[in-house]
N, C-alpha and C positions, 0 to 999 in steps of 0.2 A: 467442098468450093476450096477454092485460096485465093489471095488477092496477087496480085502478082505487082510487081516496080515494070514502068516502061521507060520511053526516051526521055521524059526531061528530065532525071536523073544522072542519061548519061554525062561526066565530068561534073555533077558536081558532090554526086557522096554524102551527103549534108544526113550527120547521125540521130538525128531525135528522133527519130522513128527506132531507129534501134534502142533505143534508152525505153521506151513507153510498152515494146511488144513485150506480153506478157511469159510468152514460149521460146524466145532465142530463135527466130526462124530468120532475123533477116543478117543478112552478111555480107561480108565483100571477101571475093579472090582471093588467095595469095599471090603476092607478085610473082612466085614462079607456074601457079595455074592460069593466068591472065589469058594468056595466048591464043590471043583468034574473039575473044568474049569484049564487049563493052566495057569502059568504064566505068561501070555504077555499084551498087548495091544489089542483089538477090535476095526474095522472100523465095525457102526450102519450099514448094508444096506440098511437103510431105509434112511439116511440123507444122506450119500454117494451121490456128483453127477457126480461121474463119470470122474473127472478132472485129476486126477494120478500125480499133485502137492505132493505128500506127496513117489511118488515110489525113488525120485532122492533123497531125504531130509533119507531113511531109510540104516544110517552105515551099517545092515545086511542083507542087498536085503531078506526081506520078505513079502513086498507090492508087489501084485499083481492084476493086471484087471481080471475076474473073467476065461475070457478066456485062458490068459497068465499062468495061475498055473499050475504049475506042477502036474502030476497024480497022484502022493504020498503024495500030501498034499491036495489034495480034500476036505478032511474031515475036512479044516478047513474052508471051508463054513458054514460050520454047525456048528462051534466052533465059528464062529462070530458070525450065528445070533443068535446063542443057547442064548451067552451072552449079546448080545443086549437088549433081550428080562429078562434077568436073573435083568439084573441092571435097567428095567422099573420095 
């Protein structure tokens, strides 16, 4: 399982969650790879250890475990996954 960053992060990109992540799985795409992606941070689902430490640090409540992601934001699973792939 992984956690995912959703709509509330778009345009905000507060990095408080990055500072507490024990495995450094929260990233921002480099400028040259952002084409077509929302302006947000993303969680690399292959690196996330599902610890949940980042949830309480997010000031805009944008981070969710997969099973708690609101239905209207389920597309952010693919967005986070695609952003991680684009960064590679």
